[in-house]
N, C-alpha and C positions, 0 to 999 in steps of 0.2 A: 504494500500500500504506500502510495506517495503522499507527501504532505504538500498542500498548496498554501503558500503565504501571500497575502496581498499587501502591497505598499499602501500607506494611508492616502496617497493621492488617488489610488484606484477606488477606495471606499468613498471618497468625496465625489467622484465622478459617476458612480453607479446611478444615482437618482436622475441624472441628466441624459442617460443613454436611452435610445428608443427601446420599446418593449421587446421587439423581435430580436434585436442584437443582445439584449440582456438575457433572454431565454437561451440563445446560443452560447453565451458566456457561461451560464450555469451548467449547460450540457458539457461544455469544454472542460470545466472544473471537474465534473463527474468522471469524464474519460481519463483525465490526467491522474486523478486520485486512484483510480482502479488499475490502469495499465501504463501510466507514465507517459512521457513524451513519445515513446514508440507507438503508442495507440493513436496519437494524433496523426502521425505520418501515414497510417493505414487508411484514414478517412480523407479522401481527396478534397472534399468540400471546404475543409479548414485551410488548405493550401499552406501548410506549415513549412517554414523556410528559415534558414539562417540569415542574419542581417550582416551588413558590411559597414565599413567606415567607422564612425563614432560608436555604433551599436555592435561592433564585432564581439562575438561571444554570446550574444543574445539571439533569441528566435522570435518569430512572429507568426501568428495564426489569424486567419480571416474570420471575422464574426458576422460579416454581411458585406454589402456593397461598399460601405464606407469605414466601418469600425474594425480595428485590429487589436489583438492583445499581444503585448510585448512581454516576454518572460525570460528568465535565466534558470538554467538547470544546474543543480548541485548534486551530482550523482553520489558523491561520497557520503552525503547526508540524506539522500533520497528526498530532496526538497525541490519544489518548483516555486520560484519567486516571481510573482506577477508584478512587473515594474510599472506598467501603464496600460490603460485602455484609451486608445487614441482614434481620432477621426482621420486616419491615414496621414498623420503628420509625424515623420520619424526624426525631426530635429530634436536633439537631446536637450532636455530642460533640467536644470539643477534643482 
């Protein structure tokens, strides 16, 4: 079983996300908790992919036409850290 941790930024953005994207995010968390990041790669609709540039080392999954979840995998601790839920804006924010 994988542990999914959410950054406080994510918790603040959840009420602003459209309902359909929020439902996909909840499903995304269920899949990660049960089968880890490998489970996401088997479901083509999430289009899970590694990021480049400033976000190197992080991964992104599609939650809909506009929203993405950006996350970091710590395999030694069996933890997935959700860094951001973004409207397709990958610029790093401190």
